[in-house]
N, C-alpha and C positions, 0 to 999 in steps of 0.2 A: 502494499499499500505508499507506503515508502517513498520508494522507488516511482511510482506512479503520478507520488503528487513535485514530484521531482523533476521528473520526465515533460511535466505540461508545463513547470514554470519555467524551464532551461530557456525553452524560448524565450519569455517576456524578459529574462532575466539579461541572456544578448541582447535583446533588443536595450535594454537601459543601459549599458556600457556604453555606449555613444554620448548617449542624455546624456549620466553621469562627468562625461569630461567634456561636452558643452557647456553645462552646471560649472564645473571647476574653472575652466577660460573665465567663464561670465565673472565670477566671485573673485580671481585675479582681479580681472579691467575693476567693476564697481568700484574693489578695493581701494587700488590705487590711485581712482578715482577721486574716490569720500578722499583718501591722502592728501592730496595735492592739495583739494578745495578747501579742505579743513589748516592747512598751511595759508593759505589766501584770506579764508575766514579772518583770522588768529591777526593779520595786519590790517587786511581793512576795519575790522571789530575796533581795534586797538586807535584805529586813524576817526573810524567817527565817537570814538569817547571823549577824543580830544576836542572831535569840534564842536560834542555835548556839551562838554566841559564849558570852551571859549565862548558858546551860543547864549549858556548862563549865564555863566559869570558878567560875558562884555552886557549882552544886548538885552538881556532879559526874557527872550522872545520864547515862550515857549510853541506856542504851531511852527519856529521852527525844531525846538528839542524834538514835539509830539513825531516827526518825520523821522529824524533820527534817530527817534527808539523806532521806528518802526519800520525802516531801514534793517535796524541789527537784530532787528528781529524775524524780517525775512531772512536775511542769512544763516540764524540759528535752524530757522525753517527747513531750507533748504537741507541742512547740512545733517538735522532730526531725522530727513525722509530719506536723504543717501544712506547714513547711518541705518534703519533701517529695512531698506531694498536689502545691503547686504548680510545680513542678519536671516533672514526670510531666506533669500540663495542661503544661505552657508544649510540651515534648516532642511529643505529640501534637498540637498544633497547629500547632506545624511543621513536621511531615509532613506532617498534610492542604492545608497553607500549598504542601507543597515538591509535591506530589501535584496541584492546583489547577490550576501555574503550568507544570506540565509539558505 
C-alpha cells in the first residue's frame, strides 16, 4: 500500500522540483531587492527626518511636516510589503520541499 502511494506521488514530486527551483530563485531575487531597498530607504528616511526637524523648527508648518511623515510611512509600507512577500515565498518553498521529501 505504501508503495502504491509512493508511485502516485512520484510524478507530482518530479513536477514540483522545477517549481521549487523557481521559488528559490524568486526568493533570492526578492531578498536582494528588499535588502537594496532597505539600504536606500534608510538614507531616505534619515533625510526625511532632517527635513522634518528643519520644517518644524524653522517654519512651524504642520502641513509640510504631515507630508514628510506621510512619505516616511509610504517608505515603511513598501519595505513591509517586500518583507511580507519574501516571507511568503520562503514559506511556500519550505512547504513544497517538505512535500517533495515526504
